[in-house]
C-alpha positions as CSV (number, residue, x, y, z in Angstrom):
1,X,32.6,-35.6,-20.8
2,X,34.2,-32.3,-21.4
3,X,32.6,-30.0,-18.7
4,X,34.6,-26.9,-20.0
5,X,32.4,-24.0,-21.1
6,X,31.9,-23.8,-24.8
7,X,30.8,-20.6,-26.6
8,X,28.6,-21.1,-29.6
9,X,27.3,-17.7,-30.8
10,X,23.8,-17.9,-32.3
11,X,24.5,-15.0,-34.3
12,X,27.2,-13.7,-36.7
13,X,29.9,-11.5,-35.0
14,X,31.3,-11.6,-31.5
15,X,29.5,-14.1,-29.1
16,X,27.2,-12.5,-26.6
17,X,27.5,-13.6,-23.0
18,X,24.1,-14.9,-22.9
19,X,24.8,-17.4,-25.7
20,X,27.5,-19.3,-23.6
21,X,26.7,-23.1,-23.5
22,X,27.6,-25.2,-20.4
23,X,27.8,-28.9,-19.9
24,X,24.5,-30.6,-19.9
25,X,24.9,-31.2,-16.1
26,X,25.8,-27.9,-15.2
27,X,23.1,-26.3,-17.3
28,X,20.3,-28.4,-15.6
29,X,21.8,-28.0,-12.0
30,X,21.9,-24.1,-12.7
31,X,18.4,-24.5,-14.2
32,X,17.0,-26.3,-11.2
33,X,18.6,-23.6,-8.9
34,X,16.3,-21.3,-10.9
35,X,13.4,-23.2,-10.4
36,X,13.8,-23.4,-6.7
37,X,14.3,-19.6,-6.5
38,X,11.0,-18.8,-8.2
39,X,8.8,-21.8,-7.2
40,X,7.3,-20.2,-4.1
41,X,6.5,-17.1,-6.1
42,X,4.9,-19.1,-9.0
43,X,2.6,-21.1,-6.7
44,X,1.5,-18.3,-4.6
45,X,-0.9,-16.5,-7.1
46,X,-2.9,-19.7,-7.9
47,X,-3.1,-20.6,-4.2
48,X,-4.4,-17.0,-3.5
49,X,-7.0,-16.8,-6.5
50,X,-8.0,-20.4,-6.2
51,X,-8.8,-19.7,-2.4
52,X,-10.7,-16.5,-3.3
53,X,-12.8,-18.5,-5.9
54,X,-13.6,-21.1,-3.2
55,X,-12.0,-24.0,-5.0
56,X,-11.1,-27.3,-3.5
57,X,-7.6,-28.3,-2.7
58,X,-7.7,-30.5,-5.7
59,X,-8.7,-27.9,-8.0
60,X,-6.1,-25.4,-6.5
61,X,-3.6,-28.4,-7.3
62,X,-4.7,-28.3,-10.8
63,X,-4.2,-24.4,-11.0
64,X,-0.7,-24.8,-9.6
65,X,0.1,-27.5,-12.0
66,X,-1.1,-25.4,-14.8
67,X,0.8,-22.2,-13.6
68,X,4.1,-24.4,-13.7
69,X,3.5,-25.9,-17.2
70,X,2.5,-22.6,-18.8
71,X,5.5,-20.8,-17.0
72,X,7.9,-23.4,-18.4
73,X,6.6,-22.9,-21.9
74,X,6.8,-19.1,-21.7
75,X,10.3,-19.3,-20.1
76,X,11.6,-21.3,-23.2
77,X,9.7,-18.9,-25.6
78,X,11.6,-15.9,-23.8
79,X,15.0,-17.4,-23.7
80,X,15.2,-19.5,-26.9
81,X,13.2,-17.1,-29.0
82,X,11.6,-17.4,-32.4
83,X,11.2,-14.6,-35.0
84,X,9.4,-11.5,-33.3
85,X,9.0,-13.4,-30.0
86,X,11.6,-13.8,-27.2
87,X,14.3,-11.5,-26.0
88,X,16.9,-14.4,-25.9
89,X,18.0,-13.2,-22.3
90,X,18.2,-15.4,-19.2
91,X,14.6,-14.4,-17.9
92,X,12.4,-16.8,-15.9
93,X,8.8,-16.3,-16.7
94,X,5.8,-17.0,-14.5
95,X,2.4,-15.9,-13.1
96,X,2.8,-12.2,-12.5
97,X,2.0,-10.8,-9.0
98,X,0.8,-7.5,-10.5
99,X,-2.7,-9.0,-11.2
100,X,-3.3,-11.0,-8.0
101,X,-5.4,-8.2,-6.4
102,X,-7.3,-7.3,-9.7
103,X,-8.2,-11.0,-10.3
104,X,-9.4,-11.5,-6.6
105,X,-11.6,-8.5,-7.1
106,X,-13.1,-9.9,-10.4
107,X,-13.7,-13.2,-8.7
108,X,-15.3,-11.4,-5.7
109,X,-17.2,-9.1,-8.0
110,X,-19.3,-12.3,-9.2
111,X,-17.5,-13.1,-12.5
112,X,-15.7,-16.2,-11.2
113,X,-12.5,-17.8,-12.4
114,X,-14.1,-17.8,-16.0
115,X,-14.3,-13.9,-16.1
116,X,-10.7,-13.9,-14.8
117,X,-9.5,-16.1,-17.8
118,X,-11.6,-14.1,-20.3
119,X,-10.2,-10.8,-19.1
120,X,-6.6,-12.0,-19.3
121,X,-7.0,-13.3,-22.9
122,X,-8.6,-9.9,-24.1
123,X,-6.2,-7.6,-22.2
124,X,-3.0,-9.7,-23.3
125,X,-4.0,-9.4,-27.0
126,X,-4.5,-5.6,-26.7
127,X,-1.0,-5.6,-24.8
128,X,0.4,-7.6,-27.8
129,X,-0.8,-5.0,-30.2
130,X,0.7,-1.9,-28.4
131,X,4.2,-3.5,-27.7
132,X,5.9,-1.5,-30.5
133,X,5.2,1.8,-28.6
134,X,6.9,0.4,-25.4
135,X,9.9,-1.1,-27.4
136,X,10.6,2.4,-28.4
137,X,11.3,3.9,-24.9
138,X,15.0,2.4,-24.6
139,X,16.5,6.0,-25.0
140,X,14.7,6.9,-21.9
141,X,16.4,4.3,-19.8
142,X,19.9,5.5,-19.2
143,X,21.9,4.2,-16.2
144,X,20.4,6.7,-13.9
145,X,17.0,5.0,-14.6
146,X,18.1,1.5,-15.0
147,X,20.2,1.6,-11.8
148,X,17.3,3.1,-9.9
149,X,14.9,0.4,-11.2
150,X,17.2,-2.3,-10.4
151,X,17.8,-1.1,-6.9
152,X,14.2,-0.9,-6.4
153,X,13.4,-4.3,-7.6
154,X,15.8,-5.7,-4.9
155,X,14.4,-3.4,-2.2
156,X,10.8,-4.2,-3.1
157,X,11.5,-8.0,-2.8
158,X,12.9,-8.1,0.7
159,X,9.4,-8.2,2.3
160,X,8.7,-11.4,0.3
161,X,12.1,-12.9,1.7
162,X,11.1,-11.7,5.1
163,X,7.7,-13.3,4.9
164,X,9.2,-16.5,3.7
165,X,11.7,-16.5,6.6
166,X,9.0,-16.2,9.1
167,X,7.1,-19.1,7.7
168,X,5.1,-17.7,4.6
169,X,1.7,-18.1,6.4
170,X,0.7,-15.5,8.6
171,X,-2.2,-17.3,10.2
172,X,0.1,-20.4,11.2
173,X,1.0,-20.5,15.1
174,X,4.6,-20.8,14.2
175,X,4.7,-17.7,11.9
176,X,7.7,-15.6,12.9
177,X,8.9,-18.1,15.5
178,X,12.4,-18.3,16.5
179,X,12.7,-21.6,14.9
180,X,11.6,-20.3,11.6
181,X,13.8,-17.3,11.5
182,X,16.7,-19.6,12.9
183,X,16.4,-21.9,9.9
184,X,16.3,-19.0,7.6
185,X,19.3,-17.6,9.1
186,X,21.1,-20.9,8.8
187,X,20.4,-21.2,5.2
188,X,21.7,-17.7,4.6
189,X,24.8,-18.6,6.7
190,X,25.3,-21.6,4.4
191,X,25.0,-19.6,1.4
192,X,27.7,-17.0,2.6
193,X,29.8,-20.0,3.8
194,X,29.7,-21.8,0.5
195,X,30.3,-18.7,-1.4
196,X,33.6,-18.2,0.6
197,X,34.8,-21.7,-0.6
198,X,37.6,-21.7,-3.0
199,X,35.9,-24.1,-5.4
200,X,34.3,-22.1,-8.1
201,X,31.5,-24.8,-8.8
202,X,30.4,-25.0,-5.2
203,X,30.5,-21.1,-4.9
204,X,28.1,-20.8,-7.9
205,X,25.9,-23.6,-6.6
206,X,25.7,-22.1,-3.2
207,X,22.1,-21.1,-3.3
208,X,20.9,-24.7,-4.5
209,X,23.4,-26.4,-2.0
210,X,22.2,-24.2,0.8
211,X,18.5,-25.1,0.1
212,X,19.4,-28.8,0.1
213,X,21.3,-28.5,3.4
214,X,18.7,-26.3,4.9
215,X,16.0,-28.8,4.1
216,X,18.0,-31.7,5.6
217,X,18.3,-29.5,8.6
218,X,14.5,-28.9,8.8
219,X,14.0,-32.6,8.4
220,X,16.1,-33.5,11.3
221,X,14.3,-31.0,13.5
222,X,10.9,-31.9,12.5
223,X,10.1,-28.6,10.4
224,X,9.8,-30.4,7.0
225,X,6.9,-32.6,6.0
226,X,7.3,-34.8,2.8
227,X,4.4,-37.0,4.0
228,X,2.0,-35.7,1.3
229,X,4.3,-36.1,-1.4
230,X,2.8,-39.4,-2.5
231,X,-0.7,-38.2,-2.3
232,X,-2.4,-37.5,-5.8
233,X,-1.7,-38.5,-9.4
234,X,1.8,-39.0,-10.6
235,X,1.2,-37.6,-14.1
236,X,-1.4,-35.3,-14.9
237,X,-1.4,-33.1,-18.1
238,X,-3.3,-29.7,-17.9
239,X,-6.7,-30.1,-19.4
240,X,-7.8,-27.1,-21.6
241,X,-10.4,-25.0,-20.1
242,X,-10.7,-27.3,-17.1
243,X,-13.0,-24.8,-15.2
244,X,-15.3,-24.0,-18.1
245,X,-15.1,-21.7,-21.1
246,X,-13.9,-18.0,-20.4
247,X,-16.5,-15.3,-20.1
248,X,-15.8,-11.6,-21.3
249,X,-17.0,-8.9,-19.2
250,X,-16.1,-5.1,-20.2
251,X,-15.3,-4.0,-16.5
252,X,-13.0,-7.1,-16.0
253,X,-11.2,-6.5,-19.3
254,X,-10.6,-2.8,-18.4
255,X,-9.2,-3.7,-15.0
256,X,-7.0,-6.3,-16.5
257,X,-5.7,-4.0,-19.2
258,X,-4.4,-1.7,-16.5
259,X,-2.6,-4.9,-15.0
260,X,-1.2,-5.6,-18.6
261,X,0.2,-1.9,-18.8
262,X,1.9,-2.5,-15.3
263,X,3.2,-5.8,-16.6
264,X,4.6,-4.4,-19.7
265,X,6.4,-1.6,-17.5
266,X,7.9,-4.1,-15.1
267,X,8.9,-6.7,-17.9
268,X,10.7,-3.9,-19.8
269,X,12.5,-2.8,-16.5
270,X,13.4,-6.6,-16.0
271,X,14.7,-6.9,-19.6
272,X,17.0,-3.9,-19.3
273,X,18.2,-4.9,-15.7
274,X,19.0,-8.4,-16.8
275,X,20.8,-6.9,-19.9
276,X,22.8,-4.8,-17.6
277,X,23.8,-7.6,-15.3
278,X,24.7,-9.9,-18.2
279,X,26.6,-7.0,-19.9
280,X,24.9,-7.5,-23.4
281,X,23.2,-5.1,-25.7
282,X,19.5,-4.5,-25.2
283,X,17.8,-2.2,-28.0
284,X,14.2,-1.5,-28.7
285,X,13.9,-4.4,-31.1
286,X,15.0,-6.8,-28.3
287,X,12.6,-5.1,-25.7
288,X,9.8,-5.5,-28.4
289,X,10.6,-9.2,-28.8
290,X,10.6,-9.8,-25.1
291,X,7.3,-7.9,-24.5
292,X,5.6,-9.8,-27.4
293,X,6.6,-13.2,-25.9
294,X,5.3,-12.0,-22.5
295,X,2.0,-11.0,-24.0
296,X,1.6,-14.0,-26.3
297,X,2.4,-16.3,-23.1
298,X,-0.1,-14.3,-21.3
299,X,-3.0,-14.6,-23.9
300,X,-2.5,-18.5,-24.4
301,X,-2.1,-19.2,-20.5
302,X,-5.9,-19.2,-19.8
303,X,-6.3,-22.0,-22.4
304,X,-4.3,-24.2,-20.0
305,X,-6.0,-22.6,-16.8
306,X,-3.2,-20.1,-16.0
307,X,-2.8,-16.4,-15.7
308,X,-0.7,-13.3,-16.9
309,X,2.9,-14.1,-17.3
310,X,5.9,-11.8,-16.7
311,X,9.6,-12.0,-15.9
312,X,10.6,-12.9,-12.4
313,X,12.7,-10.2,-10.6
314,X,14.1,-12.6,-8.2
315,X,15.8,-14.7,-10.6
316,X,17.5,-11.6,-12.0
317,X,19.3,-11.7,-8.7
318,X,20.3,-15.3,-9.1
319,X,22.0,-14.3,-12.4
320,X,23.8,-11.6,-10.8
321,X,25.0,-13.6,-7.7
322,X,26.1,-16.8,-9.7
323,X,27.6,-15.1,-12.6
324,X,25.9,-17.7,-14.9
325,X,24.7,-15.6,-17.7
326,X,23.6,-18.4,-20.1
327,X,20.2,-18.1,-21.3
328,X,20.2,-21.8,-22.1
329,X,20.5,-22.6,-18.1
330,X,17.3,-20.6,-17.7
331,X,15.9,-22.7,-20.8
332,X,16.7,-25.8,-18.8
333,X,14.7,-24.2,-15.9
334,X,11.8,-23.8,-18.1
335,X,12.0,-27.4,-19.4
336,X,12.1,-28.5,-15.5
337,X,8.9,-26.3,-15.0
338,X,7.1,-28.0,-17.8
339,X,8.0,-31.4,-16.4
340,X,7.0,-30.3,-12.9
341,X,3.5,-29.3,-14.5
342,X,2.9,-32.8,-16.0
343,X,4.4,-34.5,-12.9
344,X,2.8,-33.0,-10.0
345,X,4.5,-35.6,-7.8
346,X,7.8,-33.9,-8.5
347,X,6.2,-30.5,-7.9
348,X,5.1,-31.6,-4.4
349,X,8.6,-32.5,-3.6
350,X,9.9,-29.1,-4.5
351,X,6.8,-27.7,-2.5
352,X,8.0,-29.5,0.6
353,X,11.1,-27.4,0.9
354,X,10.4,-25.4,3.9
355,X,9.5,-21.7,3.3
356,X,12.0,-20.4,5.8
357,X,14.7,-22.1,3.8
358,X,13.6,-20.1,0.7
359,X,13.6,-17.1,2.9
360,X,17.2,-17.3,4.0
361,X,18.3,-17.7,0.5
362,X,15.9,-14.9,-0.8
363,X,17.6,-12.4,1.6
364,X,20.8,-12.8,-0.3
365,X,19.4,-13.1,-3.8
366,X,17.3,-10.0,-3.5
367,X,20.0,-8.0,-1.7
368,X,22.2,-8.9,-4.6
369,X,19.5,-7.2,-7.0
370,X,19.8,-4.1,-5.0
371,X,23.6,-4.2,-4.9
372,X,23.6,-4.8,-8.8
373,X,21.4,-1.5,-9.2
374,X,23.8,0.3,-6.7
375,X,26.8,-0.7,-8.8
376,X,25.0,0.7,-12.0
377,X,24.1,4.1,-10.1
378,X,28.0,4.3,-9.2
379,X,28.5,4.8,-13.1
380,X,26.4,7.8,-13.2
381,X,27.6,11.4,-13.4
382,X,26.2,13.5,-10.5
383,X,28.0,16.7,-10.9
384,X,26.2,19.7,-12.5
385,X,23.1,17.9,-13.2
386,X,19.9,16.7,-11.3
387,X,20.5,13.0,-11.5
388,X,20.8,12.8,-7.6
389,X,17.3,14.1,-7.1
390,X,16.0,11.7,-9.8
391,X,17.5,8.7,-7.9
392,X,16.3,10.0,-4.6
393,X,12.8,10.8,-5.5
394,X,12.4,7.7,-7.6
395,X,13.7,5.2,-5.1
396,X,11.6,7.1,-2.3
397,X,8.5,7.0,-4.4
398,X,9.0,3.3,-5.0
399,X,9.3,2.5,-1.4
400,X,6.1,4.2,-0.3
401,X,3.8,1.2,-1.2
402,X,6.4,-1.2,0.6
403,X,6.6,0.8,3.7
404,X,2.9,1.6,3.8
405,X,0.8,-1.2,1.8
406,X,-2.4,0.6,2.4
407,X,-1.2,3.9,1.2
408,X,-3.2,4.0,-2.1
409,X,-6.3,2.2,-0.7
410,X,-8.5,5.3,-1.1
411,X,-7.6,5.9,-4.5
412,X,-9.3,4.7,-7.7
413,X,-8.6,1.1,-8.3
414,X,-6.7,1.7,-11.6
415,X,-4.4,4.1,-9.7
416,X,-3.7,1.9,-7.0
417,X,-3.2,-1.0,-9.2
418,X,-0.4,0.8,-11.0
419,X,1.3,2.6,-8.0
420,X,0.9,-0.2,-5.5
421,X,3.8,-1.8,-7.3
422,X,7.0,-0.4,-6.0
423,X,8.8,-1.3,-9.1
424,X,6.3,0.6,-11.5
425,X,6.2,3.5,-9.2
426,X,9.9,3.8,-9.2
427,X,10.2,3.1,-12.9
428,X,7.5,5.6,-13.9
429,X,8.9,8.3,-11.6
430,X,12.4,7.8,-13.0
431,X,11.5,8.0,-16.5
432,X,9.4,11.0,-15.9
433,X,12.0,12.9,-13.9
434,X,14.8,11.8,-16.5
435,X,12.7,13.3,-19.4
436,X,12.0,16.5,-17.3
437,X,15.8,17.2,-16.3
438,X,17.7,15.6,-18.9
439,X,15.8,15.7,-22.1
440,X,13.9,19.2,-21.8
441,X,16.8,21.1,-20.5
442,X,15.2,24.4,-20.9
443,X,15.5,26.4,-17.5
444,X,18.5,24.0,-16.4
445,X,21.5,25.5,-14.9
446,X,24.7,24.3,-13.2
447,X,23.2,25.2,-9.9
448,X,19.7,24.6,-9.7
449,X,19.4,23.4,-6.0
450,X,21.2,22.1,-3.0
451,X,21.1,18.6,-4.8
452,X,23.4,19.8,-7.4
453,X,25.8,21.8,-5.0
454,X,26.2,18.8,-2.9
455,X,26.9,16.2,-5.3
456,X,30.7,16.8,-5.7
457,X,33.9,18.5,-4.2
458,X,33.9,22.2,-4.7
459,X,37.3,24.2,-4.5
460,X,36.9,28.0,-5.0
461,X,39.2,30.0,-7.4
462,X,40.5,32.0,-4.3
463,X,41.6,28.8,-2.7
464,X,43.7,27.8,-5.7
465,X,45.3,31.2,-6.1
466,X,46.6,31.0,-2.6
467,X,48.6,27.7,-3.5
468,X,52.2,28.0,-4.5
469,X,54.1,25.8,-7.1
470,X,55.1,22.5,-5.4
471,X,52.5,22.9,-2.4
472,X,51.0,19.4,-1.5
473,X,48.8,17.9,1.3
474,X,50.3,15.0,3.3
475,X,48.2,13.5,6.3
476,X,46.1,16.6,6.4
477,X,48.9,19.1,6.3
478,X,49.9,21.6,3.8
479,X,53.6,21.2,2.9
480,X,55.4,23.6,0.4
481,X,58.0,22.7,-2.1
482,X,60.9,22.7,0.4
483,X,59.1,20.2,2.6
484,X,58.1,22.7,5.3
485,X,54.5,22.8,6.7
486,X,52.5,25.9,6.0
487,X,50.4,26.9,8.8
488,X,46.6,27.0,8.2
489,X,44.7,29.8,9.6
490,X,41.2,29.0,10.7
491,X,38.4,31.0,9.0
492,X,37.2,33.1,12.0
493,X,34.6,34.6,10.0
494,X,32.7,31.3,9.9
495,X,32.7,31.1,13.7
496,X,30.4,34.0,13.9
């Protein structure tokens, strides 16, 4: 079999990086790596919501299988695309964390899981209608905004990696143990070591191979348990409305609509972020197609007992660290998710991968997202403008809910729902400040504040006039045209 990469553009004109096709073996290997990266994240929401609803372990298992199944279908729609739906970018879809707290509140409010499903359906359909508005904001996402958002995505995911490295379950007696953190550190070390290997294939599969090796180490040290893999059905297709027909409550729908607005904001940022990493054009039409796929998947997901769908930021980091930009790799990952959704025994195998192993790999992955944002920010012009304060204020604002998770607890629920997400906080702040300083320029000047003055080297006109033709600096000394050192007189006035 010819394993060389083949480029098959799906549109006329120059091939897009995301349209590159790999061999079938490589495609599914890298796709499986995407599944492993986001598996912990996609099963966490149904675990939390199911527990809040008082479901049995068997029913929670059905929720997890449903989320895998729907996430796979949503991923295929997003990456392959059909007219008006799908960004055709390497974005993995799954249950959005943005709505978990709201769904738990709906359950605790007496509506039950049925009210959650009903609110998701209605709010997602409303989101589908308003997506054209969001797709028009591309001009408000220059590098100063996208770089800030990408950096914040990476930084806000670090607590997730840290929690995984500690064991994932704060109630467990081994949570934060030296053994757990040591296993995470070993996995991270293996990722770095394999990345150093001269073989390109091994380097690109470093995350997947490190997870396999880390799991083997865990088995050898008694930290992995595969005994429950054989328990439960081998094949189980998600039954529509397995938990009853959805119910529709106005308050629940309004709360979920706020979540949908947050999801639209985050998905817009993720689409732009992955476009920046891939190096492909992302316009308003493409954003609109991606958002419509997001909303359609979210509206249909309750039919199969799942929840709101959104792009997974951690997989953006995987695209960056592996350099594999093909959307068909992620499509393969979506197909694997569908298979895991109907073959829960395979899902139980993946679920047996120890959480610290995921944490060790996550540190590198999420750090790579932040580094990609920093790389984007390095292209931004900071002289004679307010871009530095835009970046500073936005990242700082985005870090507030990460540094202090209870910061917005006393605010109205709609407000805390939006701003409790560091990604949404940073994105909204960056957009507003960019409009304020770079679009409405009335009142702007070249030296508005210390932030402007401090963004670049400044040489006064008097300094330049003191230099003679041929003067140059060598090793910190001023040398004239004849090669003689010119004495530098200290500014005594500055000493007083």
